[in-house]
N, C-alpha and C positions, 0 to 999 in steps of 0.2 A: 696894557702894553704887551706886545708880543716879543718873544725872544729871538735871538740870532739875526736881528735886522730884518725880520719878516715884514714888519710894518713899512720900512723903507723900500724894500723890494716890491711890495704890493703897490705902494704909491708910485714908484718909478715905472712900473708896468702900466698903470692907469695913465700916467703922463706920457707914455710912448718911449721911454728911455730903454735902451738895450741893456743886456746884462753886463756889458763891458763899459757902460757910460760912466764918466767921471762924476756926473751929477747925482748918482745914487745916494751918497752920504748926505746930500743937501735936498733930498726929495721933499721933505716937509716944507722947507723954505720955498722951493720951486712951486709946490702945490699952492701955498699961500699967495705967492706972487701971481699965480694964474687964476686965483679966485676959486680954487677947488676946495669944497667943504667935504670933510670926511669924518668917519667915526669907525672905530674898531670895536666889535663886541665878540665875546666868546659864545659859541653855540655848539650843540651836538648836531652833527650833520649826517648821522647814520653810520653805516658800515663802510665808509670810504677809507682810503689811505689816511694815516694820521696827520699828514701835512696837507689837508684839504681846506680850502676857503670858499666861501660864497661871496662873490663880489656883486653888489647891486649898484648900478650906475644910473643916475637920473639926470636928465637935462632936457629942458623944454617940456614937451609933452610925451617924452619917451623914457621908458625904463628898460634896462637890460639886466638880466641876471645870468651870471656865469659861475658854475660850480666847477672848480678845478683843483687838481692835486699837484703839488710840487714834488717832482721825483728826484731832485738833486741835480747839481751841475747846470742849472738854468733850464732844465727840461720840465715841461708841464704837460699834463694830460687833462683836457676838458672832459668832465663827466656829464654835465648837463648844460644846456643853453636855453634860457627862458623856460625852464622846467621840462623841456623835452630831453629824454635820455640820449645823449650822444657821446661818443668818445672820439676825440681827435687831438693831435699834438700841436698843431700850428707849425710844425717843422717844414711842411710843404705849404705852398699857397693853397688856401682853403676858402671855398665859396660857401657862405651860409645864406640860403635863399628862402625867403618867406613867400609863400604862394598859396593859392587855393588848391585843394586836393581835387584833381581832375584826371581822368583817364588820358594817358599819353604824354603827360608832362615830363616824366623821367626819360622817356624815349626821345622826345624833342630836345631836351637838354643834352642828353648823350650825343645825339646827332650833331648839334651845333658845336659841341666841344670837339668831336671827331673832325668835322669840316674845317675847324680852325687849327687842327694839328695838336690839340691838347689831349693829353693822356690822363685818364682817371686812375688814380692810385687807390682810392677808397671812396665809397659813396654810401650814404645812409639817408633814409627818409622816414619821417614821423608825421603823423597827422592827429588832430584832435578828434575827428570823426570823419566818416565818408562825406566827401564834398565840403568839408570844413577847412579850417586853417591847417596849413602844413608847413614843415620846414625840411629842406633838403640840404645836407652837408656833403660837400664834394671836395676831396683833397686831390690836387692836380700835381703832376710831375713837373710841369712847365711854369715859368714866370707868367703871371697874368697882368696884362695891361689894363689900366683904368677904362680905356675905351671899350674893352670887351664887356664890361658891366652894362654900359648903356646899350650895346648891341643885344645882349641877352634880354634886357627889359623890352626892347623894341620887338624882338622876335617871339618872345613869350609874354604876351600882354597881361597874363594873370599873375605875373610876378609882382609882389607888393614891394619887396625890398631885397637888396643884395648887399651883404657885408663881405668884404674881402679881408681875410686874416692872412697877413703876410709878414714874416719876420724880416728884419732889416739886415 
């Protein structure tokens, strides 16, 4: 068991509850009601901030791993996403885009964002190897509509998946 309500806060986050949600003290019950199975284990995660956790979520045929640090006051900094080294806070709308590494993808993505009046606050790209799997993380200053995600997939067909991280 973790101290300071960390276990409840982590469950609440996985359930999509905000930091101000009245349901946080009941996160275990809410998780049970929603069929969420969970387990907490202590591990050494390297030289990250002392309040760092690795969250592994599995559902259907998909597993997602997020290594993130709690900085206090409800602030979080993601350190790794699916073992790719990235830093982002989630304080701004953030696109996490899985795609193939191909020349011009970043330019095309930047152009579409520009054409739609969206401003890039921060962008990072990592790839497994040349022409292999890649992930681009793009923090945006503007609110992103769900319809924009389908537009991006249409315009850039090598996109495999887009996850929108947006705080409530």
